[in-house]
C-alpha positions as CSV (number, residue, x, y, z in Angstrom):
1,M,0.1,0.1,0.4
2,I,1.1,3.4,-0.2
3,Y,1.4,5.2,3.7
4,V,-0.5,8.0,4.1
5,Q,0.2,9.3,7.6
6,D,-2.8,11.0,9.2
7,K,-6.0,10.0,7.6
8,R,-9.0,11.2,8.9
9,L,-12.4,9.3,9.7
10,S,-15.6,11.0,10.7
11,L,-17.5,9.4,13.7
12,P,-21.2,9.1,13.8
13,D,-21.2,12.0,16.3
14,G,-19.6,14.6,14.1
15,R,-16.4,14.1,16.0
16,T,-12.9,13.4,13.8
17,L,-10.7,10.3,14.6
18,A,-7.3,10.9,13.1
19,Y,-4.9,7.5,12.3
20,A,-2.1,6.0,10.0
21,D,-1.7,2.5,8.7
22,N,0.7,0.5,7.2
23,G,0.9,-3.2,5.4
24,N,-1.0,-5.5,3.6
25,T,-5.1,-3.9,4.1
26,S,-6.6,-7.0,3.7
27,S,-4.9,-8.9,6.0
28,L,-6.4,-11.2,8.8
29,N,-3.7,-10.3,10.9
30,V,-4.4,-6.7,12.3
31,V,-2.3,-5.0,15.0
32,L,-3.7,-2.0,16.5
33,Y,-1.0,0.3,18.1
34,L,-2.0,3.0,21.0
35,H,0.4,5.6,21.9
36,G,1.0,7.2,24.9
37,P,1.4,10.7,26.0
38,F,2.9,13.3,23.5
39,S,2.9,11.6,20.8
40,V,0.1,10.6,17.8
41,G,-0.7,7.9,15.6
42,D,2.4,6.7,13.5
43,A,2.6,3.9,11.2
44,S,5.4,5.1,9.3
45,H,7.6,2.7,10.7
46,L,6.5,-1.4,9.6
47,S,9.2,-3.7,10.9
48,L,10.5,-6.2,8.4
49,V,9.1,-9.1,10.8
50,L,5.4,-7.3,10.4
51,Q,6.5,-7.2,6.8
52,S,7.1,-10.3,6.6
53,K,3.6,-11.7,7.8
54,M,2.1,-9.6,6.0
55,V,0.6,-7.6,8.9
56,H,-2.1,-4.5,9.1
57,L,-0.7,-1.9,12.0
58,V,-3.1,0.6,12.5
59,C,-2.5,3.1,14.3
60,P,-5.2,5.7,15.4
61,S,-4.2,9.2,17.5
62,L,-6.0,9.0,20.9
63,P,-9.1,11.3,21.8
64,G,-8.0,14.6,22.2
65,W,-4.0,14.3,20.4
66,G,-3.2,15.8,16.8
67,M,-6.1,15.8,14.8
68,S,-8.2,13.6,16.7
69,S,-11.5,15.2,18.4
70,P,-11.7,15.3,22.1
71,I,-14.1,13.3,24.1
72,S,-16.5,15.5,25.4
73,K,-16.7,15.8,29.2
74,S,-20.7,15.2,28.9
75,S,-19.7,11.9,27.6
76,Q,-18.2,8.8,29.4
77,Y,-15.0,8.0,28.1
78,A,-15.0,3.9,28.0
79,S,-18.3,3.7,25.8
80,S,-17.0,6.8,23.5
81,F,-13.3,5.0,22.6
82,V,-15.1,1.6,22.5
83,S,-17.2,3.1,19.8
84,D,-14.7,5.2,18.1
85,I,-12.0,1.7,17.3
86,Y,-15.3,-0.2,16.4
87,T,-15.7,2.6,13.6
88,L,-12.4,2.6,12.8
89,L,-12.0,-1.6,12.6
90,H,-15.3,-1.3,10.6
91,H,-14.1,0.5,8.5
92,L,-11.0,-0.5,7.1
93,H,-12.1,-4.2,8.0
94,P,-16.0,-4.2,7.9
95,E,-16.0,-8.3,8.0
96,P,-14.2,-9.6,11.5
97,S,-14.8,-13.2,10.3
98,N,-11.8,-14.9,10.9
99,L,-9.8,-11.7,12.0
100,K,-7.0,-11.9,14.6
101,L,-6.7,-8.5,16.3
102,H,-3.7,-8.0,18.7
103,I,-3.3,-4.8,20.6
104,C,-0.4,-3.0,21.8
105,A,-0.4,-0.4,23.9
106,H,2.4,2.0,25.5
107,S,1.9,4.1,28.4
108,F,-0.7,6.2,29.0
109,G,-2.1,4.4,25.8
110,C,-2.7,1.1,28.2
111,V,-5.3,2.4,29.5
112,A,-7.6,2.5,26.5
113,A,-5.9,-0.9,25.3
114,Q,-7.1,-2.3,28.4
115,I,-10.9,-0.7,28.2
116,L,-10.9,-2.5,24.8
117,Y,-9.9,-5.5,25.9
118,G,-12.6,-6.2,28.6
119,A,-15.6,-4.0,26.6
120,P,-18.4,-5.6,26.1
121,Y,-18.9,-7.9,22.7
122,L,-22.3,-6.0,21.6
123,S,-20.8,-2.5,22.0
124,F,-17.2,-3.9,20.4
125,P,-18.0,-7.2,18.5
126,Y,-13.7,-7.3,17.4
127,G,-13.6,-7.9,21.2
128,R,-13.9,-11.3,20.1
129,C,-11.4,-11.7,17.4
130,I,-8.4,-10.5,20.1
131,A,-6.1,-12.5,19.8
132,G,-3.5,-10.8,22.5
133,L,-3.0,-8.0,24.2
134,I,0.8,-6.4,24.7
135,L,1.0,-3.7,27.3
136,L,4.2,-1.6,27.5
137,N,5.3,0.2,31.0
138,P,1.7,0.0,31.3
139,L,-0.5,1.9,34.1
140,S,-3.0,0.1,36.5
141,P,-6.4,0.9,36.8
142,P,-6.5,3.0,40.3
143,H,-10.1,2.4,41.0
144,C,-9.1,-1.6,41.4
145,H,-5.2,-0.6,42.4
146,K,-5.9,1.2,46.0
147,D,-2.3,1.5,45.7
148,Y,-1.3,2.8,42.0
149,W,0.2,6.2,43.6
150,K,3.1,4.1,45.2
151,F,4.1,3.2,41.5
152,L,3.9,6.7,39.9
153,S,6.9,8.6,38.9
154,W,6.8,12.8,40.7
155,Q,5.7,13.7,37.8
156,S,2.8,11.0,36.9
157,Y,2.5,11.6,41.1
158,F,1.0,15.4,40.4
159,L,-0.9,15.5,37.3
160,T,-2.6,11.8,38.1
161,G,-1.9,11.0,41.5
162,P,-3.8,12.0,44.4
163,P,-3.2,16.0,43.9
164,S,-4.9,15.7,40.6
165,R,-8.3,14.8,42.7
166,L,-7.6,17.4,45.5
167,F,-7.1,20.4,43.3
168,P,-10.6,22.3,41.7
169,F,-10.5,22.9,38.0
170,N,-7.8,20.4,37.0
171,L,-5.4,22.7,38.6
172,M,-2.1,20.4,38.1
173,T,-2.1,20.0,34.5
174,V,-3.3,23.4,33.5
175,V,-0.3,24.1,35.7
176,A,1.9,22.0,33.9
177,K,0.7,22.8,30.0
178,Y,1.6,26.1,30.6
179,M,4.9,25.4,31.5
180,L,5.4,23.0,28.8
181,E,3.7,24.9,25.6
182,N,6.7,27.2,24.8
183,K,8.7,24.1,24.5
184,L,6.6,22.1,22.2
185,Q,6.4,24.9,19.6
186,S,8.8,23.4,17.4
187,A,11.3,20.7,16.6
188,A,13.9,23.0,17.7
189,T,12.5,23.6,21.1
190,A,11.2,20.2,22.0
191,E,14.5,18.3,21.7
192,S,15.7,19.4,25.2
193,F,11.9,17.9,26.6
194,A,11.9,15.1,24.1
195,R,15.9,13.6,25.5
196,R,14.7,14.5,29.0
197,N,11.2,12.7,29.3
198,L,10.3,10.9,25.8
199,L,13.7,9.3,25.0
200,P,15.2,8.8,28.7
201,I,17.8,6.0,27.8
202,P,19.6,7.7,25.2
203,V,20.0,5.9,21.9
204,G,23.1,4.0,21.3
205,E,23.6,3.5,24.8
206,S,24.8,0.2,26.2
207,E,24.3,-1.5,22.4
208,T,24.3,-4.9,21.2
209,E,25.2,-6.1,18.3
210,E,22.0,-7.9,18.3
211,V,20.5,-4.5,18.3
212,T,23.1,-2.3,15.8
213,Q,22.2,-5.4,13.3
214,W,18.3,-4.5,13.9
215,K,18.7,-0.8,13.3
216,E,20.8,-1.8,9.8
217,E,18.5,-4.2,8.4
218,N,15.1,-2.3,9.1
219,G,16.6,1.3,8.4
220,M,16.2,2.7,11.6
221,S,19.2,5.1,12.6
222,D,19.4,6.5,16.3
223,E,18.6,10.2,14.5
224,R,15.6,9.4,12.6
225,Y,14.2,7.8,15.5
226,E,14.7,10.6,17.4
227,R,13.4,13.0,14.6
228,T,10.2,11.1,15.2
229,V,9.7,11.2,18.4
230,V,10.1,15.2,18.3
231,R,7.7,15.7,15.4
232,N,4.9,13.9,16.7
233,A,5.2,15.5,20.1
234,V,5.2,18.6,18.6
235,Y,2.1,17.3,16.3
236,S,0.3,15.7,19.3
237,V,-0.5,19.2,20.7
238,A,-0.4,21.7,17.8
239,S,-4.3,21.8,17.4
240,T,-4.9,21.4,21.3
241,W,-3.6,20.5,24.2
242,Q,-7.3,18.7,25.2
243,G,-5.9,15.4,25.7
244,F,-3.1,16.3,27.3
245,L,-5.6,18.5,29.9
246,D,-8.3,15.1,29.6
247,L,-5.3,13.0,31.3
248,P,-6.3,13.1,34.9
249,R,-10.0,12.7,34.1
250,V,-9.5,9.9,31.6
251,Y,-7.5,8.0,34.2
252,H,-10.3,8.3,36.8
253,S,-13.1,7.8,34.7
254,G,-13.8,4.2,35.8
255,W,-12.1,2.4,32.4
256,G,-15.7,1.2,31.9
257,G,-16.2,-0.6,35.3
258,F,-13.2,-2.1,34.0
259,C,-11.4,-4.4,36.5
260,P,-8.9,-7.5,35.4
261,D,-9.6,-9.7,38.2
262,L,-13.4,-9.5,37.0
263,L,-13.1,-10.4,33.4
264,D,-14.8,-13.4,32.4
265,D,-13.4,-16.6,31.5
266,E,-14.1,-15.3,27.3
267,H,-12.9,-11.7,27.8
268,S,-9.6,-13.7,29.8
269,R,-8.9,-16.2,26.8
270,P,-7.0,-13.5,24.8
271,P,-3.2,-13.6,26.6
272,V,-1.8,-10.3,27.7
273,T,2.3,-9.7,27.6
274,V,3.1,-7.0,30.2
275,I,6.8,-5.4,29.5
276,T,8.4,-3.2,32.3
277,S,11.6,-1.4,32.2
278,D,13.9,-2.1,34.9
279,A,15.5,1.1,34.1
280,N,14.6,5.1,35.1
281,N,11.6,4.8,36.1
282,G,11.5,0.9,36.9
283,H,9.9,0.7,40.1
284,A,6.8,2.3,38.8
285,Y,6.5,0.7,35.6
286,A,7.5,-2.8,37.2
287,G,5.0,-2.2,40.3
288,M,2.3,-1.8,38.2
289,G,3.4,-4.3,35.6
290,S,3.6,-6.9,38.8
291,W,0.0,-6.3,40.2
292,L,-1.5,-6.3,36.5
293,V,0.0,-9.8,35.9
294,S,-1.2,-10.7,38.9
295,K,-4.8,-9.6,38.2
296,Y,-5.5,-11.7,34.5
297,K,-5.9,-14.5,34.2
298,N,-3.7,-15.0,31.3
299,A,-0.6,-12.9,31.5
300,T,2.9,-13.0,31.8
301,L,5.3,-10.5,32.4
302,Q,8.7,-9.6,31.0
303,V,11.6,-7.3,31.8
304,V,13.3,-5.7,30.0
305,S,17.3,-5.2,31.4
306,E,18.5,-1.8,32.2
307,G,20.0,0.0,29.8
308,R,18.6,-0.9,26.6
309,S,17.4,1.8,25.3
310,N,13.7,2.5,23.5
311,I,15.3,0.9,19.7
312,A,15.6,-2.0,22.1
313,L,12.5,-2.3,23.2
314,L,11.1,-2.5,19.5
315,L,14.0,-5.6,18.9
316,F,12.0,-6.6,21.7
317,L,8.7,-6.0,20.0
318,D,10.2,-8.1,16.9
319,D,10.6,-10.9,19.0
320,I,6.6,-10.8,20.4
321,W,5.6,-10.5,17.0
322,S,7.3,-13.5,15.7
323,D,5.9,-15.9,18.5
324,A,2.7,-14.4,18.0
325,F,2.3,-14.5,14.2
326,S,4.0,-17.9,13.7
């Protein structure tokens, strides 16, 4: 297919969902990737493994990020998001028979991913097609995990932890937005922000021969990866900051009643793979990841060893994909 970034889909409620996709659009193997904060749906890189498996990669921009319309405060986030993704998948794959849907998400995107995983089949028929859920450095549901706040980084603690619920008028994220706006106006100003917050482990650091070989085979240089992260960060808030401002509201929205240990056997059938890092915010990631694995009925935990870069995580993912599509 000819790759086009940032396609637009009109939703039934009049909103717009932006997305990108790549690969074999008629494939029965679909990977739905949900990004984290300060990013957008980006399918520009399709790894050799996904290419060889003839996979269709679908990457929507979450509500309020990039060109995707936010979900109004009068609407329930979970049901609205489920409806958005149902509309997207029905647009791309109107016949779900024999479809195998793999949901992969990073960071805050794991909130949306887990909502989809546990969504009622009546409202999300594609839930029956889910073949696996992969959560990268995930967040646990605060309404189920009472000690969630103990595993948040200090930034996340103020943005989505107890302080976000104590101060009125969404004060913490409003102040944070004011402090970040100038840093994300252009690629030049966003570079230092990205290096501190979105690229916590410098690419190229402690790099193994295996990672170097993967980069050469996939045409992924350190510079290209960094440019992509910076570009997406700027673009994610170029039109609206509502996605960022809604972080605490979405996190504490109740997730449509989702709790991993309350899922029925059919919803628990697809395997869940939780991947965390033991570097930098590793305590937070491992803590929430371990809690999630203990609550899901069919989950495994994999820890990426300290010092491995974000690019190394892509290599790690390729190993997961190789097993999933074998």
